[in-house]
CHARMM-style PDB file with segment names, atoms N, HN, CA, C and O in Angstrom:
ATOM      1  N   UNK     1      -3.673  21.614  14.488  1.00  0.00      PROA
ATOM      2  CA  UNK     1      -4.428  21.603  14.202  1.00  0.00      PROA
ATOM      3  C   UNK     1      -4.228  20.225  12.961  1.00  0.00      PROA
ATOM      4  O   UNK     1      -3.180  20.209  12.315  1.00  0.00      PROA
ATOM      5  N   UNK     2      -4.834  19.600  12.819  1.00  0.00      PROA
ATOM      6  HN  UNK     2      -5.685  19.613  13.343  1.00  0.00      PROA
ATOM      7  CA  UNK     2      -5.358  18.797  11.644  1.00  0.00      PROA
ATOM      8  C   UNK     2      -5.701  18.584  10.426  1.00  0.00      PROA
ATOM      9  O   UNK     2      -6.854  18.891  10.119  1.00  0.00      PROA
ATOM     10  N   UNK     3      -5.107  18.198   9.739  1.00  0.00      PROA
ATOM     11  HN  UNK     3      -4.171  17.949   9.988  1.00  0.00      PROA
ATOM     12  CA  UNK     3      -6.481  18.503   8.569  1.00  0.00      PROA
ATOM     13  C   UNK     3      -7.403  18.135   8.097  1.00  0.00      PROA
ATOM     14  O   UNK     3      -7.846  17.143   8.675  1.00  0.00      PROA
ATOM     15  N   UNK     4      -8.372  18.690   6.670  1.00  0.00      PROA
ATOM     16  HN  UNK     4      -8.012  19.496   6.200  1.00  0.00      PROA
ATOM     17  CA  UNK     4      -9.243  17.933   7.206  1.00  0.00      PROA
ATOM     18  C   UNK     4      -9.893  16.511   6.025  1.00  0.00      PROA
ATOM     19  O   UNK     4     -11.049  16.347   5.636  1.00  0.00      PROA
ATOM     20  N   UNK     5      -8.636  15.668   5.708  1.00  0.00      PROA
ATOM     21  HN  UNK     5      -7.697  15.802   6.024  1.00  0.00      PROA
ATOM     22  CA  UNK     5      -8.551  14.754   5.196  1.00  0.00      PROA
ATOM     23  C   UNK     5      -8.345  13.611   6.276  1.00  0.00      PROA
ATOM     24  O   UNK     5      -8.292  12.457   5.852  1.00  0.00      PROA
ATOM     25  N   UNK     6      -8.194  13.895   7.967  1.00  0.00      PROA
ATOM     26  HN  UNK     6      -8.237  14.833   8.311  1.00  0.00      PROA
ATOM     27  CA  UNK     6      -7.084  13.050   9.118  1.00  0.00      PROA
ATOM     28  C   UNK     6      -7.984  12.165   9.294  1.00  0.00      PROA
ATOM     29  O   UNK     6      -7.597  10.999   9.370  1.00  0.00      PROA
ATOM     30  N   UNK     7      -9.359  12.439   9.404  1.00  0.00      PROA
ATOM     31  HN  UNK     7      -9.674  13.386   9.342  1.00  0.00      PROA
ATOM     32  CA  UNK     7      -9.756  10.401   9.466  1.00  0.00      PROA
ATOM     33  C   UNK     7      -9.823   9.550   8.719  1.00  0.00      PROA
ATOM     34  O   UNK     7      -9.895   8.370   9.061  1.00  0.00      PROA
ATOM     35  N   UNK     8      -9.807  10.246   6.660  1.00  0.00      PROA
ATOM     36  HN  UNK     8      -9.748  11.205   6.382  1.00  0.00      PROA
ATOM     37  CA  UNK     8      -9.841   8.669   5.993  1.00  0.00      PROA
ATOM     38  C   UNK     8      -8.360   9.250   6.147  1.00  0.00      PROA
ATOM     39  O   UNK     8      -8.848  10.340   6.447  1.00  0.00      PROA
ATOM     40  N   UNK     9      -7.830   9.345   6.172  1.00  0.00      PROA
ATOM     41  HN  UNK     9      -7.434   8.459   5.928  1.00  0.00      PROA
ATOM     42  CA  UNK     9      -5.837   8.800   6.159  1.00  0.00      PROA
ATOM     43  C   UNK     9      -5.524   8.074   7.203  1.00  0.00      PROA
ATOM     44  O   UNK     9      -4.903   7.078   6.836  1.00  0.00      PROA
ATOM     45  N   UNK    10      -5.791   8.155   9.266  1.00  0.00      PROA
ATOM     46  HN  UNK    10      -6.296   8.965   9.564  1.00  0.00      PROA
ATOM     47  CA  UNK    10      -6.092   7.345   9.575  1.00  0.00      PROA
ATOM     48  C   UNK    10      -6.083   6.066   9.405  1.00  0.00      PROA
ATOM     49  O   UNK    10      -5.273   5.150   9.547  1.00  0.00      PROA
ATOM     50  N   UNK    11      -7.951   6.287   8.821  1.00  0.00      PROA
ATOM     51  HN  UNK    11      -8.609   7.030   8.706  1.00  0.00      PROA
ATOM     52  CA  UNK    11      -8.399   4.586   8.629  1.00  0.00      PROA
ATOM     53  C   UNK    11      -7.304   3.742   7.280  1.00  0.00      PROA
ATOM     54  O   UNK    11      -6.713   2.685   7.502  1.00  0.00      PROA
ATOM     55  N   UNK    12      -7.261   4.235   6.394  1.00  0.00      PROA
ATOM     56  HN  UNK    12      -7.742   5.094   6.213  1.00  0.00      PROA
ATOM     57  CA  UNK    12      -6.489   4.031   5.359  1.00  0.00      PROA
ATOM     58  C   UNK    12      -4.857   3.304   6.169  1.00  0.00      PROA
ATOM     59  O   UNK    12      -4.745   2.125   6.506  1.00  0.00      PROA
ATOM     60  N   UNK    13      -3.680   4.460   6.334  1.00  0.00      PROA
ATOM     61  HN  UNK    13      -3.771   5.417   6.060  1.00  0.00      PROA
ATOM     62  CA  UNK    13      -3.410   3.383   7.169  1.00  0.00      PROA
ATOM     63  C   UNK    13      -3.648   2.367   8.257  1.00  0.00      PROA
ATOM     64  O   UNK    13      -3.315   1.197   8.065  1.00  0.00      PROA
ATOM     65  N   UNK    14      -4.094   2.672   9.163  1.00  0.00      PROA
ATOM     66  HN  UNK    14      -4.365   3.622   9.319  1.00  0.00      PROA
ATOM     67  CA  UNK    14      -4.445   1.544   9.605  1.00  0.00      PROA
ATOM     68  C   UNK    14      -4.897   0.578   9.510  1.00  0.00      PROA
ATOM     69  O   UNK    14      -4.938  -0.207  10.458  1.00  0.00      PROA
ATOM     70  N   UNK    15      -5.499   0.255   8.064  1.00  0.00      PROA
ATOM     71  HN  UNK    15      -5.466   0.892   7.294  1.00  0.00      PROA
ATOM     72  CA  UNK    15      -6.615  -0.727   7.369  1.00  0.00      PROA
ATOM     73  C   UNK    15      -5.282  -1.396   6.596  1.00  0.00      PROA
ATOM     74  O   UNK    15      -5.203  -2.616   6.449  1.00  0.00      PROA
ATOM     75  N   UNK    16      -4.394  -0.612   6.186  1.00  0.00      PROA
ATOM     76  HN  UNK    16      -4.458   0.378   6.306  1.00  0.00      PROA
ATOM     77  CA  UNK    16      -3.114  -1.053   5.085  1.00  0.00      PROA
ATOM     78  C   UNK    16      -2.165  -1.338   6.231  1.00  0.00      PROA
ATOM     79  O   UNK    16      -1.989  -2.536   6.009  1.00  0.00      PROA
ATOM     80  N   UNK    17      -1.433  -1.078   7.298  1.00  0.00      PROA
ATOM     81  HN  UNK    17      -1.576  -0.105   7.479  1.00  0.00      PROA
ATOM     82  CA  UNK    17      -0.884  -1.648   8.316  1.00  0.00      PROA
ATOM     83  C   UNK    17      -1.763  -2.271   9.303  1.00  0.00      PROA
ATOM     84  O   UNK    17      -1.537  -2.271  10.513  1.00  0.00      PROA
ATOM     85  N   UNK    18      -2.567  -2.694   8.851  1.00  0.00      PROA
ATOM     86  HN  UNK    18      -2.750  -2.694   7.868  1.00  0.00      PROA
ATOM     87  CA  UNK    18      -3.975  -3.599  10.429  1.00  0.00      PROA
ATOM     88  C   UNK    18      -3.169  -3.330  11.738  1.00  0.00      PROA
ATOM     89  O   UNK    18      -2.342  -4.168  12.100  1.00  0.00      PROA
ATOM     90  N   UNK    19      -3.292  -2.664  12.160  1.00  0.00      PROA
ATOM     91  HN  UNK    19      -3.963  -1.984  11.865  1.00  0.00      PROA
ATOM     92  CA  UNK    19      -3.068  -1.274  13.456  1.00  0.00      PROA
ATOM     93  C   UNK    19      -3.946  -0.897  13.438  1.00  0.00      PROA
ATOM     94  O   UNK    19      -4.609  -0.534  12.466  1.00  0.00      PROA
ATOM     95  N   UNK    20      -4.328  -0.873  15.157  1.00  0.00      PROA
ATOM     96  HN  UNK    20      -3.790  -1.168  15.946  1.00  0.00      PROA
ATOM     97  CA  UNK    20      -5.486  -0.318  15.758  1.00  0.00      PROA
ATOM     98  C   UNK    20      -6.124   1.226  14.917  1.00  0.00      PROA
ATOM     99  O   UNK    20      -7.289   0.833  14.846  1.00  0.00      PROA
ATOM    100  N   UNK    21      -6.145   1.857  14.624  1.00  0.00      PROA
ATOM    101  HN  UNK    21      -5.199   2.176  14.682  1.00  0.00      PROA
ATOM    102  CA  UNK    21      -6.613   2.697  14.446  1.00  0.00      PROA
ATOM    103  C   UNK    21      -6.658   4.320  15.454  1.00  0.00      PROA
ATOM    104  O   UNK    21      -6.650   5.473  15.024  1.00  0.00      PROA
ATOM    105  N   UNK    22      -6.702   3.868  16.766  1.00  0.00      PROA
ATOM    106  HN  UNK    22      -6.708   2.931  17.115  1.00  0.00      PROA
ATOM    107  CA  UNK    22      -6.080   4.862  17.720  1.00  0.00      PROA
ATOM    108  C   UNK    22      -5.199   5.090  18.061  1.00  0.00      PROA
ATOM    109  O   UNK    22      -5.072   6.055  18.814  1.00  0.00      PROA
ATOM    110  N   UNK    23      -3.807   4.083  17.567  1.00  0.00      PROA
ATOM    111  HN  UNK    23      -3.911   3.299  16.955  1.00  0.00      PROA
ATOM    112  CA  UNK    23      -2.638   3.601  17.407  1.00  0.00      PROA
ATOM    113  C   UNK    23      -2.146   4.428  16.533  1.00  0.00      PROA
ATOM    114  O   UNK    23      -1.008   4.895  16.533  1.00  0.00      PROA
ATOM    115  N   UNK    24      -2.933   4.606  15.831  1.00  0.00      PROA
ATOM    116  HN  UNK    24      -3.858   4.226  15.831  1.00  0.00      PROA
ATOM    117  CA  UNK    24      -2.900   5.289  13.866  1.00  0.00      PROA
ATOM    118  C   UNK    24      -2.193   6.613  14.166  1.00  0.00      PROA
ATOM    119  O   UNK    24      -1.118   7.172  13.948  1.00  0.00      PROA
ATOM    120  N   UNK    25      -4.150   6.958  15.197  1.00  0.00      PROA
ATOM    121  HN  UNK    25      -5.023   6.503  15.374  1.00  0.00      PROA
ATOM    122  CA  UNK    25      -5.037   8.329  15.837  1.00  0.00      PROA
ATOM    123  C   UNK    25      -3.567   8.725  15.869  1.00  0.00      PROA
ATOM    124  O   UNK    25      -2.934   9.080  14.874  1.00  0.00      PROA
ATOM    125  N   UNK    26      -2.978   8.611  17.373  1.00  0.00      PROA
ATOM    126  HN  UNK    26      -3.491   8.323  18.181  1.00  0.00      PROA
ATOM    127  CA  UNK    26      -2.449   9.253  18.339  1.00  0.00      PROA
ATOM    128  C   UNK    26      -0.674   9.813  16.826  1.00  0.00      PROA
ATOM    129  O   UNK    26      -0.392  10.858  16.238  1.00  0.00      PROA
ATOM    130  N   UNK    27      -0.099   8.553  16.861  1.00  0.00      PROA
ATOM    131  HN  UNK    27      -0.328   7.705  17.338  1.00  0.00      PROA
ATOM    132  CA  UNK    27       1.297   8.734  15.948  1.00  0.00      PROA
ATOM    133  C   UNK    27       1.028  10.479  15.021  1.00  0.00      PROA
ATOM    134  O   UNK    27       1.645  11.539  14.918  1.00  0.00      PROA
ATOM    135  N   UNK    28      -0.370   9.837  14.480  1.00  0.00      PROA
ATOM    136  HN  UNK    28      -0.872   8.976  14.564  1.00  0.00      PROA
ATOM    137  CA  UNK    28      -0.492  10.467  13.269  1.00  0.00      PROA
ATOM    138  C   UNK    28      -0.504  12.348  13.605  1.00  0.00      PROA
ATOM    139  O   UNK    28      -0.036  13.311  12.997  1.00  0.00      PROA
ATOM    140  N   UNK    29      -1.340  12.178  14.954  1.00  0.00      PROA
ATOM    141  HN  UNK    29      -1.720  11.395  15.448  1.00  0.00      PROA
ATOM    142  CA  UNK    29      -1.542  13.738  16.031  1.00  0.00      PROA
ATOM    143  C   UNK    29       0.548  14.053  16.219  1.00  0.00      PROA
ATOM    144  O   UNK    29       1.190  15.022  15.814  1.00  0.00      PROA
ATOM    145  N   UNK    30       1.099  12.697  17.030  1.00  0.00      PROA
ATOM    146  HN  UNK    30       0.578  11.909  17.359  1.00  0.00      PROA
ATOM    147  CA  UNK    30       2.002  13.761  17.257  1.00  0.00      PROA
ATOM    148  C   UNK    30       3.114  13.912  16.253  1.00  0.00      PROA
ATOM    149  O   UNK    30       4.204  14.353  16.617  1.00  0.00      PROA
ATOM    150  N   UNK    31       2.787  13.419  14.483  1.00  0.00      PROA
ATOM    151  HN  UNK    31       1.901  13.061  14.188  1.00  0.00      PROA
ATOM    152  CA  UNK    31       3.766  13.429  13.658  1.00  0.00      PROA
ATOM    153  C   UNK    31       3.685  14.704  13.100  1.00  0.00      PROA
ATOM    154  O   UNK    31       4.475  15.565  12.713  1.00  0.00      PROA
ATOM    155  N   UNK    32       2.097  14.503  13.204  1.00  0.00      PROA
ATOM    156  HN  UNK    32       1.455  13.804  13.518  1.00  0.00      PROA
ATOM    157  CA  UNK    32       1.823  15.945  12.367  1.00  0.00      PROA
ATOM    158  C   UNK    32       2.254  17.629  13.258  1.00  0.00      PROA
ATOM    159  O   UNK    32       2.564  18.702  12.741  1.00  0.00      PROA
ATOM    160  N   UNK    33       2.192  17.475  13.876  1.00  0.00      PROA
ATOM    161  HN  UNK    33       1.940  16.603  14.296  1.00  0.00      PROA
ATOM    162  CA  UNK    33       2.366  18.556  15.406  1.00  0.00      PROA
ATOM    163  C   UNK    33       4.269  18.281  15.582  1.00  0.00      PROA
ATOM    164  O   UNK    33       4.831  19.372  15.678  1.00  0.00      PROA
ATOM    165  N   UNK    34       4.672  17.790  15.602  1.00  0.00      PROA
ATOM    166  HN  UNK    34       4.215  16.904  15.524  1.00  0.00      PROA
ATOM    167  CA  UNK    34       6.400  17.971  14.803  1.00  0.00      PROA
ATOM    168  C   UNK    34       6.630  18.387  13.878  1.00  0.00      PROA
ATOM    169  O   UNK    34       7.329  19.393  13.756  1.00  0.00      PROA
ATOM    170  N   UNK    35       6.133  17.768  12.956  1.00  0.00      PROA
ATOM    171  HN  UNK    35       5.565  16.950  13.055  1.00  0.00      PROA
ATOM    172  CA  UNK    35       5.586  18.755  11.253  1.00  0.00      PROA
ATOM    173  C   UNK    35       5.728  20.093  10.556  1.00  0.00      PROA
ATOM    174  O   UNK    35       6.282  20.757   9.679  1.00  0.00      PROA
ATOM    175  N   UNK    36       4.498  20.013  11.934  1.00  0.00      PROA
ATOM    176  HN  UNK    36       4.048  19.473  12.645  1.00  0.00      PROA
ATOM    177  CA  UNK    36       3.379  21.563  11.319  1.00  0.00      PROA
ATOM    178  C   UNK    36       4.248  22.687  11.745  1.00  0.00      PROA
ATOM    179  O   UNK    36       4.358  23.717  11.080  1.00  0.00      PROA
ATOM    180  N   UNK    37       5.027  22.414  13.165  1.00  0.00      PROA
ATOM    181  HN  UNK    37       4.938  21.578  13.705  1.00  0.00      PROA
ATOM    182  CA  UNK    37       5.398  23.300  13.709  1.00  0.00      PROA
ATOM    183  C   UNK    37       6.834  24.532  13.088  1.00  0.00      PROA
ATOM    184  O   UNK    37       8.045  24.415  12.903  1.00  0.00      PROA
ATOM    185  N   UNK    38       5.691  25.786  12.929  1.00  0.00      PROA
ATOM    186  HN  UNK    38       4.707  25.881  13.080  1.00  0.00      PROA
ATOM    187  CA  UNK    38       6.504  26.298  12.282  1.00  0.00      PROA
ATOM    188  C   UNK    38       6.880  26.956  10.532  1.00  0.00      PROA
ATOM    189  O   UNK    38       7.293  27.876   9.826  1.00  0.00      PROA
ATOM    190  N   UNK    39       6.148  25.143  10.676  1.00  0.00      PROA
ATOM    191  HN  UNK    39       5.812  24.396  11.250  1.00  0.00      PROA
ATOM    192  CA  UNK    39       6.155  25.392   8.856  1.00  0.00      PROA
ATOM    193  C   UNK    39       5.513  25.982   8.672  1.00  0.00      PROA
ATOM    194  O   UNK    39       4.656  26.198   9.529  1.00  0.00      PROA
ATOM    195  N   UNK    40       5.470  26.853   7.055  1.00  0.00      PROA
ATOM    196  HN  UNK    40       6.166  26.678   6.359  1.00  0.00      PROA
ATOM    197  CA  UNK    40       4.852  27.902   6.230  1.00  0.00      PROA
ATOM    198  C   UNK    40       4.080  27.492   4.650  1.00  0.00      PROA
ATOM    199  O   UNK    40       3.258  28.033   3.911  1.00  0.00      PROA
ATOM    200  N   UNK    41       4.640  26.604   4.649  1.00  0.00      PROA
ATOM    201  HN  UNK    41       5.308  26.164   5.248  1.00  0.00      PROA
ATOM    202  CA  UNK    41       4.010  25.723   3.126  1.00  0.00      PROA
ATOM    203  C   UNK    41       3.710  24.471   3.916  1.00  0.00      PROA
ATOM    204  O   UNK    41       4.514  23.875   4.633  1.00  0.00      PROA
ATOM    205  N   UNK    42       2.332  24.118   3.673  1.00  0.00      PROA
ATOM    206  HN  UNK    42       1.678  24.602   3.091  1.00  0.00      PROA
ATOM    207  CA  UNK    42       1.785  22.905   4.545  1.00  0.00      PROA
ATOM    208  C   UNK    42       0.947  21.857   4.190  1.00  0.00      PROA
ATOM    209  O   UNK    42       0.271  20.993   4.748  1.00  0.00      PROA
ATOM    210  N   UNK    43       1.325  22.366   2.658  1.00  0.00      PROA
ATOM    211  HN  UNK    43       1.874  23.068   2.205  1.00  0.00      PROA
ATOM    212  CA  UNK    43       0.598  21.776   1.350  1.00  0.00      PROA
ATOM    213  C   UNK    43       0.832  20.113   1.350  1.00  0.00      PROA
ATOM    214  O   UNK    43      -0.039  19.250   1.459  1.00  0.00      PROA
ATOM    215  N   UNK    44       1.583  20.020   1.269  1.00  0.00      PROA
ATOM    216  HN  UNK    44       2.290  20.722   1.181  1.00  0.00      PROA
ATOM    217  CA  UNK    44       2.480  18.411   1.131  1.00  0.00      PROA
ATOM    218  C   UNK    44       2.591  17.875   3.174  1.00  0.00      PROA
ATOM    219  O   UNK    44       2.462  16.721   3.584  1.00  0.00      PROA
ATOM    220  N   UNK    45       2.749  18.627   3.703  1.00  0.00      PROA
ATOM    221  HN  UNK    45       2.853  19.564   3.369  1.00  0.00      PROA
ATOM    222  CA  UNK    45       1.875  17.331   5.041  1.00  0.00      PROA
ATOM    223  C   UNK    45       1.409  16.354   5.579  1.00  0.00      PROA
ATOM    224  O   UNK    45       1.732  15.644   6.532  1.00  0.00      PROA
ATOM    225  N   UNK    46       0.203  16.401   4.512  1.00  0.00      PROA
ATOM    226  HN  UNK    46      -0.059  16.978   3.738  1.00  0.00      PROA
ATOM    227  CA  UNK    46      -0.436  15.537   5.123  1.00  0.00      PROA
ATOM    228  C   UNK    46       0.511  13.914   3.972  1.00  0.00      PROA
ATOM    229  O   UNK    46       0.383  12.695   4.088  1.00  0.00      PROA
ATOM    230  N   UNK    47       1.165  14.562   3.226  1.00  0.00      PROA
ATOM    231  HN  UNK    47       1.269  15.552   3.132  1.00  0.00      PROA
ATOM    232  CA  UNK    47       1.816  12.634   2.832  1.00  0.00      PROA
ATOM    233  C   UNK    47       2.957  12.780   3.249  1.00  0.00      PROA
ATOM    234  O   UNK    47       3.724  11.819   3.205  1.00  0.00      PROA
ATOM    235  N   UNK    48       3.440  14.200   3.842  1.00  0.00      PROA
ATOM    236  HN  UNK    48       2.816  14.981   3.879  1.00  0.00      PROA
ATOM    237  CA  UNK    48       5.399  13.313   5.085  1.00  0.00      PROA
ATOM    238  C   UNK    48       4.383  12.876   5.952  1.00  0.00      PROA
ATOM    239  O   UNK    48       4.289  11.649   5.973  1.00  0.00      PROA
ATOM    240  N   UNK    49       3.637  13.444   6.633  1.00  0.00      PROA
ATOM    241  HN  UNK    49       3.714  14.441   6.616  1.00  0.00      PROA
ATOM    242  CA  UNK    49       3.245  12.602   7.469  1.00  0.00      PROA
ATOM    243  C   UNK    49       2.598  11.669   7.701  1.00  0.00      PROA
ATOM    244  O   UNK    49       2.741  11.116   8.792  1.00  0.00      PROA
ATOM    245  N   UNK    50       2.112  11.413   7.207  1.00  0.00      PROA
ATOM    246  HN  UNK    50       1.996  11.862   6.321  1.00  0.00      PROA
ATOM    247  CA  UNK    50       1.391   9.422   6.925  1.00  0.00      PROA
ATOM    248  C   UNK    50       2.464   8.870   6.253  1.00  0.00      PROA
ATOM    249  O   UNK    50       2.266   7.661   6.138  1.00  0.00      PROA
ATOM    250  N   UNK    51       3.816   9.308   5.613  1.00  0.00      PROA
ATOM    251  HN  UNK    51       3.977  10.291   5.706  1.00  0.00      PROA
ATOM    252  CA  UNK    51       4.712   8.288   5.213  1.00  0.00      PROA
ATOM    253  C   UNK    51       5.133   8.403   6.409  1.00  0.00      PROA
ATOM    254  O   UNK    51       4.812   7.316   6.888  1.00  0.00      PROA
ATOM    255  N   UNK    52       5.797   9.171   7.478  1.00  0.00      PROA
ATOM    256  HN  UNK    52       6.058  10.055   7.089  1.00  0.00      PROA
ATOM    257  CA  UNK    52       6.557   8.765   8.301  1.00  0.00      PROA
ATOM    258  C   UNK    52       5.914   7.895   9.099  1.00  0.00      PROA
ATOM    259  O   UNK    52       6.504   6.843   9.345  1.00  0.00      PROA
ATOM    260  N   UNK    53       4.322   8.164   9.796  1.00  0.00      PROA
ATOM    261  HN  UNK    53       3.843   9.019   9.597  1.00  0.00      PROA
ATOM    262  CA  UNK    53       3.495   6.795  10.279  1.00  0.00      PROA
ATOM    263  C   UNK    53       4.029   5.727   9.973  1.00  0.00      PROA
ATOM    264  O   UNK    53       4.915   5.059  10.506  1.00  0.00      PROA
ATOM    265  N   UNK    54       3.000   5.518   8.427  1.00  0.00      PROA
ATOM    266  HN  UNK    54       2.280   6.060   7.994  1.00  0.00      PROA
ATOM    267  CA  UNK    54       3.672   4.184   7.902  1.00  0.00      PROA
ATOM    268  C   UNK    54       5.333   3.495   8.157  1.00  0.00      PROA
ATOM    269  O   UNK    54       5.233   2.278   8.309  1.00  0.00      PROA
ATOM    270  N   UNK    55       6.231   3.794   8.205  1.00  0.00      PROA
ATOM    271  HN  UNK    55       6.312   4.783   8.081  1.00  0.00      PROA
ATOM    272  CA  UNK    55       7.601   3.777   8.355  1.00  0.00      PROA
ATOM    273  C   UNK    55       7.733   3.354   9.686  1.00  0.00      PROA
ATOM    274  O   UNK    55       8.361   2.362  10.058  1.00  0.00      PROA
ATOM    275  N   UNK    56       6.886   4.445  10.648  1.00  0.00      PROA
ATOM    276  HN  UNK    56       6.376   5.250  10.345  1.00  0.00      PROA
ATOM    277  CA  UNK    56       7.435   3.966  12.041  1.00  0.00      PROA
ATOM    278  C   UNK    56       6.288   3.192  11.805  1.00  0.00      PROA
ATOM    279  O   UNK    56       6.033   2.954  10.624  1.00  0.00      PROA
ATOM    280  N   UNK    57       5.700   2.842  12.487  1.00  0.00      PROA
ATOM    281  HN  UNK    57       5.907   3.036  13.446  1.00  0.00      PROA
ATOM    282  CA  UNK    57       4.695   1.150  12.150  1.00  0.00      PROA
ATOM    283  C   UNK    57       5.714  -0.020  11.337  1.00  0.00      PROA
ATOM    284  O   UNK    57       6.254  -0.927  11.969  1.00  0.00      PROA
ATOM    285  N   UNK    58       5.845   0.119  10.166  1.00  0.00      PROA
ATOM    286  HN  UNK    58       5.406   0.856   9.652  1.00  0.00      PROA
ATOM    287  CA  UNK    58       6.797  -0.696   9.819  1.00  0.00      PROA
ATOM    288  C   UNK    58       8.145  -0.925  10.823  1.00  0.00      PROA
ATOM    289  O   UNK    58       8.273  -2.065  11.269  1.00  0.00      PROA
ATOM    290  N   UNK    59       9.032  -0.040  11.160  1.00  0.00      PROA
ATOM    291  HN  UNK    59       8.929   0.887  10.797  1.00  0.00      PROA
ATOM    292  CA  UNK    59      10.100  -0.372  12.182  1.00  0.00      PROA
ATOM    293  C   UNK    59       9.472  -1.042  13.549  1.00  0.00      PROA
ATOM    294  O   UNK    59      10.222  -1.862  14.080  1.00  0.00      PROA
ATOM    295  N   UNK    60       8.345  -0.839  14.125  1.00  0.00      PROA
ATOM    296  HN  UNK    60       7.737  -0.173  13.693  1.00  0.00      PROA
ATOM    297  CA  UNK    60       7.406  -1.402  15.333  1.00  0.00      PROA
ATOM    298  C   UNK    60       7.447  -2.476  15.466  1.00  0.00      PROA
ATOM    299  O   UNK    60       7.829  -3.279  16.317  1.00  0.00      PROA
ATOM    300  N   UNK    61       6.929  -2.475  14.354  1.00  0.00      PROA
ATOM    301  HN  UNK    61       6.619  -1.823  13.662  1.00  0.00      PROA
ATOM    302  CA  UNK    61       6.507  -4.383  13.572  1.00  0.00      PROA
ATOM    303  C   UNK    61       7.953  -5.080  13.667  1.00  0.00      PROA
ATOM    304  O   UNK    61       8.172  -5.434  14.826  1.00  0.00      PROA
ATOM    305  N   UNK    62       8.791  -5.320  12.960  1.00  0.00      PROA
ATOM    306  HN  UNK    62       8.613  -5.033  12.019  1.00  0.00      PROA
ATOM    307  CA  UNK    62       9.979  -5.396  12.752  1.00  0.00      PROA
ATOM    308  C   UNK    62      10.688  -5.857  13.909  1.00  0.00      PROA
ATOM    309  O   UNK    62      11.447  -6.823  13.989  1.00  0.00      PROA
ATOM    310  N   UNK    63      10.191  -4.681  15.189  1.00  0.00      PROA
ATOM    311  HN  UNK    63       9.574  -3.896  15.124  1.00  0.00      PROA
ATOM    312  CA  UNK    63      11.336  -4.220  16.373  1.00  0.00      PROA
ATOM    313  C   UNK    63      10.284  -6.111  16.657  1.00  0.00      PROA
ATOM    314  O   UNK    63      11.029  -7.033  16.325  1.00  0.00      PROA
ATOM    315  N   UNK    64       9.277  -6.471  17.012  1.00  0.00      PROA
ATOM    316  HN  UNK    64       8.672  -5.722  17.281  1.00  0.00      PROA
ATOM    317  CA  UNK    64       8.774  -7.075  17.470  1.00  0.00      PROA
ATOM    318  C   UNK    64       9.096  -8.305  17.527  1.00  0.00      PROA
ATOM    319  O   UNK    64       9.041  -9.016  18.530  1.00  0.00      PROA
ATOM    320  N   UNK    65       9.754  -8.881  15.506  1.00  0.00      PROA
ATOM    321  HN  UNK    65       9.798  -8.304  14.690  1.00  0.00      PROA
ATOM    322  CA  UNK    65      10.340 -10.400  15.129  1.00  0.00      PROA
ATOM    323  C   UNK    65      11.093 -10.685  15.493  1.00  0.00      PROA
ATOM    324  OT1 UNK    65      11.529 -11.803  15.218  1.00  0.00      PROA
TER     325      UNK     65
END
C-alpha cells in the first residue's frame, strides 16, 4: 500500500530529477514495498523512500556519463 501523498511525491521527484513520472512511480513502489515489508512504524517511511529513489536516480544518471 502506497502513502496517501504518493502522487505528489512522485511528481516532485520526477520534476526535480528530470525523470519520467512512470519511471519514478515504479521505483517508488518497489522501494516502498521493500521498506514497508515488516515495518511496524511507518511515520518516516515516505521520507526514507523518497530519499532512496532520489539516490537511485542519481546513480543511474552517473552511470550514463
